[in-house]
VONU-675962 format. One line per 5 residues: number of its first residue (from 1); for each residue x, y, z of N, C-alpha, C. Coordinates in steps of 0.2 Angstrom, whole numbers, padded with zeros to 4 digits. Layout:
! VONU-675962
NUM = X Y Z X Y Z X Y Z ~ ...
! end
This chain:
! VONU-675962
1 = 0500 0563 -0262 0504 0569 -0259 0509 0571 -0264 ~ 0508 0578 -0265 0513 0581 -0270 0519 0584 -0267 ~ 0525 0582 -0270 0531 0585 -0267 0532 0592 -0269 ~ 0533 0596 -0264 0534 0603 -0265 0541 0605 -0268 ~ 0541 0608 -0273 0548 0609 -0277 0551 0615 -0274
6 = 0548 0619 -0270 0551 0625 -0267 0551 0631 -0271 ~ 0548 0631 -0277 0548 0637 -0282 0542 0641 -0281 ~ 0537 0639 -0277 0530 0642 -0277 0530 0649 -0275 ~ 0535 0651 -0271 0535 0658 -0269 0537 0663 -0274 ~ 0540 0660 -0280 0541 0665 -0286 0536 0663 -0292
11 = 0531 0660 -0290 0526 0659 -0295 0527 0653 -0300 ~ 0532 0649 -0298 0534 0643 -0302 0531 0637 -0299 ~ 0527 0633 -0302 0523 0628 -0299 0526 0621 -0299 ~ 0531 0620 -0303 0534 0613 -0304 0541 0614 -0307 ~ 0545 0609 -0306 0552 0608 -0309 0551 0608 -0316
16 = 0546 0605 -0319 0545 0605 -0326 0545 0613 -0329 ~ 0541 0617 -0326 0540 0624 -0328 0547 0627 -0327 ~ 0550 0626 -0322 0557 0629 -0321 0561 0627 -0327 ~ 0561 0621 -0329 0566 0618 -0334 0564 0622 -0341 ~ 0557 0623 -0342 0555 0626 -0348 0558 0633 -0348
21 = 0557 0636 -0343 0560 0643 -0342 0567 0644 -0344 ~ 0571 0639 -0341 0578 0640 -0342 0580 0638 -0349 ~ 0576 0635 -0352 0578 0633 -0359 0576 0639 -0364 ~ 0572 0644 -0362 0570 0649 -0367 0576 0654 -0369 ~ 0577 0655 -0375 0583 0659 -0377 0581 0666 -0376
26 = 0575 0668 -0375 0573 0675 -0375 0577 0678 -0369 ~ 0578 0674 -0364 0581 0677 -0358 0589 0679 -0359 ~ 0592 0677 -0364 0598 0679 -0366 0599 0684 -0372 ~ 0593 0686 -0374 0592 0691 -0379 0590 0688 -0386 ~ 0590 0682 -0387 0588 0679 -0393 0581 0677 -0393
31 = 0578 0676 -0399 0571 0673 -0399 0570 0669 -0405 ~ 0566 0664 -0405 0565 0660 -0411 0558 0661 -0414 ~ 0558 0662 -0421 0552 0664 -0425 0553 0660 -0431 ~ 0547 0656 -0433 0547 0653 -0439 0553 0649 -0441 ~ 0555 0645 -0436 0561 0641 -0437 0568 0644 -0437
36 = 0568 0651 -0436 0575 0654 -0436 0576 0657 -0429 ~ 0582 0659 -0428 0584 0662 -0421 0586 0669 -0423 ~ 0583 0674 -0420 0585 0681 -0421 0587 0684 -0414 ~ 0591 0689 -0415 0594 0693 -0410 0589 0699 -0408 ~ 0587 0699 -0402 0582 0704 -0400 0585 0710 -0398
41 = 0581 0716 -0398 0583 0722 -0396 0582 0724 -0389 ~ 0579 0719 -0385 0578 0720 -0378 0585 0718 -0374 ~ 0585 0721 -0368 0591 0719 -0364 0590 0712 -0361 ~ 0595 0708 -0362 0595 0701 -0359 0595 0701 -0352 ~ 0591 0696 -0349 0591 0695 -0342 0597 0692 -0339
46 = 0600 0687 -0344 0606 0684 -0342 0611 0684 -0348 ~ 0618 0684 -0346 0622 0685 -0352 0623 0678 -0355 ~ 0625 0678 -0362 0626 0672 -0366 0630 0667 -0363 ~ 0635 0668 -0359 0640 0663 -0356 0636 0659 -0351 ~ 0632 0663 -0347 0628 0660 -0341 0623 0655 -0344
51 = 0619 0658 -0349 0614 0654 -0352 0617 0648 -0355 ~ 0622 0648 -0359 0625 0642 -0362 0628 0637 -0357 ~ 0630 0640 -0351 0632 0635 -0346 0626 0631 -0343 ~ 0621 0635 -0342 0615 0632 -0339 0612 0626 -0344 ~ 0613 0628 -0351 0611 0623 -0356 0615 0616 -0355
56 = 0622 0617 -0354 0626 0612 -0353 0625 0608 -0347 ~ 0623 0611 -0342 0621 0607 -0336 0615 0603 -0337 ~ 0610 0607 -0340 0603 0603 -0341 0604 0597 -0346 ~ 0608 0598 -0351 0610 0593 -0356 0613 0587 -0353 ~ 0618 0588 -0348 0621 0583 -0344 0617 0579 -0340
61 = 0612 0583 -0337 0607 0579 -0333 0603 0575 -0337 ~ 0601 0577 -0343 0597 0573 -0347 0600 0567 -0350 ~ 0607 0568 -0351 0611 0562 -0354 0611 0557 -0349 ~ 0611 0558 -0342 0612 0553 -0337 0606 0549 -0336 ~ 0600 0552 -0338 0594 0549 -0338 0593 0543 -0343
66 = 0596 0544 -0348 0596 0539 -0354 0602 0534 -0353 ~ 0601 0529 -0349 0606 0524 -0348 0603 0517 -0350 ~ 0607 0512 -0352 0604 0506 -0353 0604 0502 -0347 ~ 0598 0499 -0346 0596 0495 -0340 0597 0488 -0342 ~ 0602 0485 -0338 0603 0478 -0339 0601 0474 -0332
71 = 0598 0468 -0333 0596 0464 -0327 0601 0458 -0327 ~ 0603 0457 -0321 0608 0451 -0320 0604 0446 -0316 ~ 0600 0441 -0319 0596 0436 -0315 0601 0430 -0313 ~ 0599 0428 -0307 0603 0422 -0305 0602 0416 -0308 ~ 0596 0414 -0310 0595 0408 -0313 0591 0409 -0320
76 = 0594 0411 -0325 0590 0412 -0331 0588 0405 -0335 ~ 0582 0405 -0337 0580 0399 -0341 0577 0393 -0337 ~ 0576 0394 -0330 0574 0389 -0326 0566 0389 -0326 ~ 0563 0395 -0327 0556 0395 -0327 0554 0394 -0334 ~ 0549 0389 -0336 0547 0388 -0342 0540 0388 -0343
81 = 0537 0392 -0348 0530 0392 -0349 0528 0387 -0353 ~ 0524 0382 -0351 0522 0376 -0355 0519 0377 -0362 ~ 0514 0381 -0362 0510 0381 -0368 0514 0385 -0374 ~ 0518 0390 -0371 0522 0394 -0376 0529 0392 -0377 ~ 0531 0387 -0372 0538 0385 -0372 0543 0391 -0372
86 = 0541 0396 -0368 0546 0401 -0367 0549 0401 -0361 ~ 0556 0403 -0361 0560 0402 -0355 0561 0409 -0352 ~ 0561 0409 -0345 0562 0416 -0342 0568 0414 -0337
! end
């Protein structure tokens, strides 16, 4: 069963698609071509300040996902694998 992201009414099928859209510079008036960023002559859909704030929010969410996972086991070293003499 697929979870409904709620964006289908505007043609966005997933959160991943929405994330890709929010990352595009073209919506604030810039575009990337051949490894360089250029200022477009089109009218931006969002102002630069708003776009940069969205990027900060997305970056902050991404940083929270990369955390070190530690396991605190109650009895480490009690289980021993005979042939390999490895301890768990």
